[in-house]
C-alpha positions as CSV (number, residue, x, y, z in Angstrom):
1,M,52.0,-58.2,-32.9
2,K,50.3,-58.7,-29.5
3,K,48.0,-55.7,-30.2
4,L,47.1,-57.2,-33.6
5,K,46.2,-60.5,-32.0
6,V,43.9,-58.8,-29.4
7,F,42.2,-56.8,-32.2
8,V,41.6,-59.9,-34.2
9,V,40.1,-61.7,-31.2
10,V,37.8,-58.8,-30.4
11,L,36.8,-58.5,-34.1
12,A,36.0,-62.2,-34.2
13,V,33.9,-62.0,-31.1
14,F,32.0,-59.0,-32.5
15,M,31.4,-60.7,-35.9
16,F,30.2,-63.9,-34.2
17,M,27.9,-62.2,-31.6
18,G,27.2,-59.0,-33.4
19,P,26.3,-55.9,-31.5
20,W,25.0,-58.1,-28.6
21,A,28.7,-58.5,-27.5
22,F,28.4,-55.0,-26.0
23,A,25.8,-53.7,-23.5
24,A,23.1,-51.9,-25.4
25,E,22.4,-48.4,-24.3
26,T,18.9,-47.9,-22.8
27,I,16.9,-45.1,-21.5
28,K,16.1,-45.8,-17.8
29,I,12.8,-44.8,-16.2
30,G,12.1,-45.2,-12.5
31,V,8.8,-46.9,-11.3
32,P,8.4,-46.7,-7.5
33,L,5.1,-48.3,-6.8
34,A,3.6,-50.2,-3.9
35,M,4.4,-53.9,-4.7
36,T,3.7,-55.2,-1.2
37,G,1.4,-54.1,1.6
38,A,-2.1,-52.6,1.7
39,Y,-1.7,-50.6,-1.5
40,A,-0.2,-53.3,-3.7
41,G,-3.5,-53.6,-5.6
42,S,-3.4,-49.9,-6.6
43,G,0.3,-50.3,-7.4
44,D,-0.5,-53.0,-9.9
45,N,-3.2,-50.9,-11.5
46,Y,-0.7,-48.1,-12.2
47,W,2.0,-50.7,-13.3
48,K,-0.2,-52.1,-16.1
49,G,-0.6,-48.6,-17.7
50,I,3.2,-47.9,-17.4
51,E,4.1,-51.3,-18.8
52,M,1.7,-51.0,-21.7
53,A,3.1,-47.6,-22.7
54,T,6.7,-48.8,-22.4
55,N,6.0,-51.9,-24.5
56,E,4.4,-49.8,-27.2
57,I,7.4,-47.4,-27.4
58,N,9.9,-50.3,-27.4
59,Q,8.0,-52.3,-30.0
60,S,7.8,-49.2,-32.3
61,G,11.6,-48.7,-32.4
62,G,12.2,-47.2,-29.0
63,L,12.8,-43.6,-27.9
64,L,15.6,-41.7,-29.7
65,G,16.7,-45.0,-31.1
66,K,17.0,-46.6,-27.7
67,Q,14.9,-49.1,-25.8
68,I,13.3,-48.0,-22.5
69,E,14.4,-49.9,-19.4
70,I,12.2,-49.9,-16.4
71,I,13.8,-49.8,-12.9
72,R,11.3,-50.7,-10.2
73,F,11.3,-49.9,-6.5
74,D,8.8,-51.2,-3.9
75,S,7.4,-48.1,-2.1
76,Q,5.4,-50.4,0.2
77,E,3.1,-48.2,2.3
78,F,4.9,-44.8,1.6
79,A,6.7,-44.4,4.9
80,P,8.9,-41.2,4.4
81,E,12.1,-43.1,4.8
82,V,11.2,-45.7,2.2
83,V,10.0,-43.0,-0.2
84,M,13.4,-41.2,0.3
85,Q,15.3,-44.5,-0.3
86,G,13.4,-44.9,-3.6
87,A,14.3,-41.4,-4.8
88,D,18.0,-41.8,-3.9
89,Y,18.1,-45.3,-5.5
90,L,16.3,-44.4,-8.7
91,C,17.5,-40.9,-9.3
92,G,20.8,-40.8,-7.4
93,K,22.2,-44.3,-8.1
94,M,20.4,-45.5,-11.2
95,K,20.3,-42.1,-12.9
96,V,16.8,-42.6,-14.3
97,T,15.5,-40.1,-16.8
98,S,11.9,-39.9,-15.4
99,V,9.9,-41.3,-12.5
100,H,6.3,-42.7,-12.8
101,A,5.0,-43.2,-9.4
102,G,1.2,-43.3,-9.4
103,W,0.0,-42.7,-5.8
104,A,3.2,-42.1,-3.9
105,G,2.3,-40.5,-0.6
106,W,1.1,-37.2,1.0
107,G,4.0,-34.9,0.3
108,Q,7.0,-36.9,1.4
109,D,7.4,-38.0,-2.2
110,I,7.5,-34.4,-3.5
111,R,10.3,-33.6,-1.1
112,A,12.2,-36.8,-2.0
113,Y,12.1,-36.5,-5.8
114,G,12.3,-32.7,-5.7
115,K,16.0,-33.1,-4.8
116,Y,16.5,-34.2,-8.4
117,D,15.6,-32.9,-11.8
118,A,14.1,-35.9,-13.6
119,P,10.4,-35.4,-14.2
120,F,8.4,-36.9,-11.4
121,F,4.8,-38.0,-12.2
122,C,2.5,-38.8,-9.2
123,D,-1.1,-39.4,-8.6
124,D,-1.3,-38.2,-5.0
125,G,-4.5,-36.2,-5.5
126,A,-4.5,-34.4,-2.1
127,M,-3.7,-30.9,-1.0
128,P,-0.9,-31.7,1.4
129,S,1.2,-32.9,-1.6
130,V,0.2,-29.8,-3.6
131,D,1.0,-27.6,-0.7
132,V,4.6,-29.0,-0.6
133,Y,4.9,-28.1,-4.3
134,K,3.5,-24.6,-3.6
135,S,5.9,-24.0,-0.8
136,N,8.8,-23.9,-3.3
137,P,7.7,-24.2,-7.0
138,E,11.2,-23.6,-8.3
139,K,12.6,-26.4,-6.2
140,Y,9.8,-28.8,-7.0
141,Y,9.5,-27.7,-10.7
142,N,9.9,-31.3,-11.9
143,T,6.8,-32.6,-10.1
144,Y,3.6,-33.3,-12.2
145,F,0.3,-34.2,-10.5
146,I,-1.5,-36.5,-12.9
147,T,-4.9,-36.2,-11.2
148,D,-7.0,-33.4,-9.7
149,T,-7.1,-32.8,-5.9
150,G,-9.5,-34.7,-3.6
151,G,-11.5,-31.5,-3.0
152,D,-12.0,-30.9,-6.7
153,Q,-12.9,-34.5,-7.2
154,A,-15.4,-34.3,-4.4
155,N,-17.0,-31.2,-6.0
156,S,-17.5,-33.3,-9.1
157,M,-19.0,-36.1,-7.0
158,F,-21.4,-33.7,-5.6
159,D,-22.4,-32.5,-9.0
160,M,-23.0,-36.0,-10.2
161,L,-25.0,-37.1,-7.1
162,T,-27.3,-34.0,-7.5
163,A,-27.7,-34.6,-11.2
164,L,-28.9,-38.2,-11.0
165,P,-32.4,-38.7,-12.5
166,Y,-33.6,-39.9,-9.1
167,E,-35.9,-38.4,-6.5
168,Y,-34.2,-38.7,-3.1
169,P,-36.6,-39.7,-0.3
170,N,-35.1,-37.3,2.1
171,K,-32.2,-34.8,2.5
172,K,-29.9,-36.8,4.7
173,I,-26.4,-38.0,3.9
174,V,-23.9,-40.2,5.8
175,I,-20.2,-39.7,5.0
176,I,-17.6,-42.2,5.9
177,N,-13.9,-41.5,5.1
178,T,-10.5,-42.6,6.2
179,D,-8.3,-40.7,8.6
180,D,-5.8,-39.5,6.0
181,A,-5.4,-36.4,3.9
182,W,-7.4,-37.7,1.0
183,G,-10.4,-39.0,2.9
184,I,-10.7,-35.9,5.1
185,E,-10.4,-33.6,2.1
186,V,-13.2,-35.5,0.2
187,G,-15.4,-35.8,3.3
188,D,-15.0,-32.1,4.2
189,T,-15.9,-30.9,0.7
190,L,-18.9,-33.1,0.4
191,S,-20.2,-32.1,3.8
192,K,-19.8,-28.4,3.0
193,R,-21.6,-28.7,-0.4
194,F,-24.5,-30.7,0.8
195,K,-25.1,-28.5,3.8
196,K,-25.1,-25.5,1.5
197,I,-28.1,-26.8,-0.4
198,G,-30.0,-27.6,2.8
199,W,-29.1,-31.3,3.4
200,K,-28.3,-32.7,6.8
201,V,-25.0,-34.5,7.3
202,A,-26.7,-37.0,9.6
203,K,-23.5,-38.8,10.4
204,R,-19.8,-38.3,9.6
205,E,-17.4,-41.1,10.4
206,T,-13.6,-40.9,10.1
207,V,-12.2,-44.4,10.3
208,P,-8.7,-45.9,10.3
209,Y,-7.5,-48.2,7.5
210,G,-8.2,-51.8,8.4
211,T,-11.7,-51.2,9.6
212,N,-13.6,-54.3,8.5
213,E,-16.2,-54.6,11.2
214,W,-19.0,-52.2,10.4
215,G,-21.8,-53.4,12.7
216,P,-21.9,-50.4,15.1
217,I,-21.8,-47.9,12.3
218,L,-24.4,-49.7,10.2
219,T,-26.7,-49.9,13.2
220,K,-26.7,-46.1,13.4
221,I,-27.1,-45.8,9.6
222,R,-30.2,-48.0,9.7
223,R,-31.7,-45.7,12.3
224,I,-31.0,-42.7,10.1
225,N,-32.1,-44.3,6.8
226,P,-30.2,-41.6,4.7
227,A,-30.8,-40.9,1.1
228,I,-27.1,-41.2,0.3
229,I,-24.2,-43.0,2.0
230,H,-20.8,-41.9,0.7
231,V,-17.8,-44.1,1.5
232,E,-14.3,-42.7,0.6
233,I,-11.6,-45.2,1.5
234,P,-8.7,-45.7,-0.9
235,S,-8.2,-49.3,0.1
236,S,-10.3,-52.2,-1.2
237,Q,-10.9,-54.6,1.7
238,E,-12.7,-52.0,3.8
239,V,-15.2,-51.0,1.0
240,I,-15.8,-54.7,0.2
241,T,-16.6,-55.6,3.8
242,F,-18.8,-52.5,4.2
243,F,-21.0,-53.5,1.3
244,R,-21.3,-57.1,2.3
245,Q,-22.5,-56.1,5.7
246,F,-24.7,-53.3,4.5
247,I,-26.5,-55.5,2.0
248,K,-27.7,-57.9,4.7
249,Q,-30.1,-55.2,5.9
250,P,-29.9,-52.3,3.4
251,T,-31.3,-48.9,3.7
252,N,-33.1,-47.0,0.9
253,S,-29.8,-45.2,0.1
254,I,-27.8,-44.5,-2.9
255,L,-24.4,-46.0,-2.2
256,S,-21.6,-43.7,-3.5
257,Y,-18.1,-45.1,-3.3
258,G,-16.2,-42.2,-5.0
259,W,-12.8,-43.3,-6.1
260,S,-13.1,-46.4,-4.0
261,I,-15.2,-48.2,-6.7
262,T,-12.5,-48.1,-9.4
263,P,-9.5,-50.2,-8.1
264,L,-9.5,-53.5,-9.9
265,E,-9.8,-55.8,-6.9
266,V,-13.2,-54.3,-5.8
267,L,-15.2,-55.5,-8.8
268,A,-12.9,-58.6,-9.2
269,T,-14.1,-59.6,-5.7
270,M,-17.7,-58.5,-5.7
271,G,-18.7,-58.8,-9.4
272,K,-22.5,-58.4,-10.0
273,D,-23.1,-58.2,-6.3
274,A,-21.9,-54.6,-6.6
275,D,-24.5,-53.6,-9.2
276,G,-26.0,-50.2,-8.4
277,I,-23.0,-48.7,-6.6
278,V,-21.8,-45.4,-8.1
279,G,-18.3,-44.0,-8.0
280,E,-15.7,-42.0,-10.0
281,M,-12.3,-42.1,-11.7
282,P,-10.3,-38.9,-12.0
283,A,-8.3,-38.4,-15.2
284,G,-10.1,-41.5,-16.6
285,M,-11.0,-43.2,-19.8
286,P,-14.8,-43.7,-20.2
287,A,-15.8,-47.3,-20.7
288,P,-16.9,-49.8,-21.8
289,I,-17.5,-47.8,-25.0
290,A,-14.7,-45.2,-25.5
291,P,-15.3,-41.7,-26.9
292,D,-14.0,-42.5,-30.4
293,A,-12.4,-45.2,-32.5
294,K,-8.8,-44.2,-31.5
295,A,-9.6,-44.4,-27.8
296,Q,-11.6,-47.6,-28.4
297,A,-8.7,-49.3,-30.0
298,W,-6.7,-48.5,-26.8
299,V,-9.4,-49.8,-24.5
300,D,-9.7,-53.0,-26.6
301,K,-6.0,-53.5,-26.5
302,Y,-5.8,-53.0,-22.8
303,M,-8.6,-55.5,-22.1
304,D,-7.1,-58.0,-24.5
305,T,-3.8,-57.7,-22.8
306,Y,-4.9,-57.8,-19.2
307,K,-8.3,-59.6,-19.4
308,H,-10.2,-57.1,-17.3
309,T,-11.7,-53.6,-17.5
310,I,-9.6,-50.5,-17.0
311,P,-9.0,-49.8,-13.3
312,A,-8.1,-46.6,-11.5
313,G,-4.8,-45.1,-12.5
314,S,-4.0,-47.3,-15.5
315,W,-4.9,-44.9,-18.3
316,I,-3.4,-41.8,-16.8
317,A,-0.2,-43.7,-15.8
318,Y,0.0,-44.8,-19.5
319,T,-0.5,-41.2,-20.6
320,S,2.2,-39.9,-18.3
321,V,4.8,-42.2,-19.9
322,M,3.7,-41.2,-23.4
323,A,3.7,-37.5,-22.5
324,W,7.2,-37.7,-21.1
325,A,8.4,-39.6,-24.2
326,D,6.9,-36.9,-26.4
327,A,8.8,-34.3,-24.5
328,V,12.0,-36.3,-24.8
329,K,11.6,-36.5,-28.6
330,A,11.1,-32.7,-28.7
331,A,14.2,-32.1,-26.5
332,G,16.3,-34.6,-28.4
333,D,18.1,-35.7,-25.2
334,E,16.5,-37.7,-22.4
335,Y,18.9,-36.1,-19.9
336,D,18.2,-32.5,-20.9
337,F,15.8,-32.1,-18.0
338,K,15.4,-28.4,-18.5
339,A,14.1,-28.8,-22.0
340,V,12.0,-31.9,-21.2
341,N,10.3,-30.1,-18.3
342,K,9.8,-27.0,-20.3
343,H,8.0,-29.0,-23.1
344,L,5.7,-30.7,-20.6
345,K,4.7,-27.4,-19.0
346,E,4.3,-25.3,-22.1
347,V,3.3,-27.7,-24.8
348,G,1.4,-30.4,-23.0
349,Y,0.5,-33.7,-24.8
350,D,-1.9,-34.8,-27.5
351,G,-3.5,-37.7,-25.7
352,L,-6.1,-40.2,-26.7
353,Q,-9.0,-37.9,-25.7
354,G,-7.4,-34.7,-26.9
355,K,-4.9,-32.1,-25.8
356,I,-3.8,-32.5,-22.2
357,K,-2.3,-29.5,-20.4
358,F,-0.8,-29.3,-16.9
359,G,-2.4,-26.3,-15.2
360,E,-2.0,-24.5,-11.9
361,N,0.6,-26.2,-9.6
362,N,1.7,-28.5,-12.5
363,T,-1.6,-30.4,-12.1
364,I,-3.8,-32.1,-14.7
365,H,-7.1,-30.6,-13.5
366,A,-10.2,-32.1,-14.9
367,Q,-10.4,-31.3,-18.6
368,P,-12.1,-32.8,-21.6
369,A,-8.9,-34.6,-22.6
370,A,-8.6,-36.0,-19.0
371,P,-12.1,-36.0,-17.6
372,I,-13.4,-37.2,-14.2
373,V,-15.6,-40.2,-15.2
374,H,-18.6,-41.1,-13.0
375,Y,-19.6,-44.7,-13.1
376,Q,-22.3,-47.1,-11.9
377,V,-21.7,-50.8,-11.6
378,Q,-24.0,-52.5,-14.0
379,N,-23.9,-56.2,-14.7
380,G,-20.6,-56.5,-12.8
381,Q,-18.7,-53.8,-14.8
382,L,-18.1,-50.1,-14.6
383,V,-20.4,-48.2,-16.9
384,A,-19.7,-44.5,-17.5
385,L,-22.8,-42.4,-16.7
386,Y,-21.2,-38.9,-16.7
387,T,-18.0,-37.1,-17.7
388,D,-16.8,-33.9,-16.2
389,P,-16.1,-31.1,-17.2
390,P,-18.8,-30.1,-17.8
391,I,-20.9,-32.7,-16.0
392,K,-23.0,-34.3,-18.7
393,P,-24.5,-37.7,-19.5
394,Y,-22.1,-40.1,-21.3
395,K,-23.5,-41.6,-24.5
396,D,-26.7,-43.6,-24.0
397,Y,-25.9,-45.2,-20.6
398,K,-28.6,-44.7,-18.0
399,F,-28.6,-44.7,-14.2
400,Q,-30.3,-47.7,-12.7
401,V,-32.0,-47.5,-9.3
402,P,-30.2,-50.0,-7.1
403,R,-32.0,-53.2,-6.4
404,W,-31.9,-52.7,-2.6
405,I,-34.0,-49.6,-2.8
406,K,-37.6,-50.4,-2.3
C-alpha cells in the first residue's frame, strides 16, 4: 500500500510538471577561453562563434536528440597550471564530449588536453604547439589545430605585400614582433623572405607585451623611412598605441599589422582612423561580401546578432563546433571518441566555403574552404583584398594607398 502511494505521488508530479520533473540529458562541451586578462578580447571573439554554432544546433532540435550544454572555464593568460586545471575540470570532472578553446597557449594546452580523448580544437597557430603534437601523435591524436602556423601565415603575408598594386619607394622593411613563439615565428619568416628578394631588414624589434610607449622606436623608424612597417603583436592595446603615435609624424610606409588588425577591439577603438592598414585573418571568412549566398546568409546573421563585423577566430570557432557535431552524428554516440576522431581526420567537414580537411599534424592548413584572408581597413571596416590559396584578388575590392603616404 505504501509503495502504491509513493508511485501515485510520483506519477502525479510527473503529470503536473511533465518531463521537466527530471533533469534533461544534455551533451556537454568544454569552452576554456580567456575571460579575464590581456587576452579577454580574443576570448570573446572565439566565444561568439562557439555560441552561434551551439544556438543553431539547439534551435534545430539538438544533437542526437539532446541539447548541447556549454561548460566554460577562464583560461586567463594561459599559465601552464591554469591550463591544466581547465583540462582536469572540463574533461576529468565534467566529462565534456569536446573542447573548443580558440587560442589556448604555446603547447601547455596540448599536453593538458592530450591526457584525455575528447576532441580538442585550438587556434594556437605556432610551431611550439605543433611540435608537442609531433612529439607523440598517438598520445595527442585528439588535438585539432584550426589555423595554420605562424610561419605559413607569414609566407602568405609576404605574398600579399609583394602582390600589392603599389610601387614601393625603396626596399627597406622594419619588423616589430612580440617576444613569444608566435611573434618570433612570423618575424623570422618575413625577415628571411624579404632578404631573399634583395630587401634590407632595416630594423627588427622584439618587444614585450605591454609596450605602449613607442617614441624611441618611432624615432629610429622615421630616420629609416622604410617602405613597409610590419607589426605582429597578438594583443590590441599595443597596436592601437603604436598607430596613434605613428600617425602624428608618419613615414611613407605601408603599415602591415598581420593578424593584429583582425581582433574586434582594434577597429572598435580606431574606426576610420585605421583606414589604410593591411592585415590578415587565417582560416577566415571574406567580408563584407561573402563568397556566395550561403556564406552571405551566415555573415548577415552574425552581424545581425552581434552588431559588428566578423573578428579573428569567430568563423573558424563556429566551424569547429559544427565539424565536431557532424562527426558525432556520424558516430551516433558523443562519447565514442574513437569514431568521432576518426571521422574528423578521414572525412573532414563540408563547411560554408567548401570541404575542409585536417591535413598534416591535424592542422587546417590554408585551403580554399578555409582561406587566409588579407584585408585593408577602408571606411572603418575590414575589406577583403586577397584570399589565399592561391593568392588572388577578392571580388572587385581594390587596394587604396594610405592617406599618410605623400
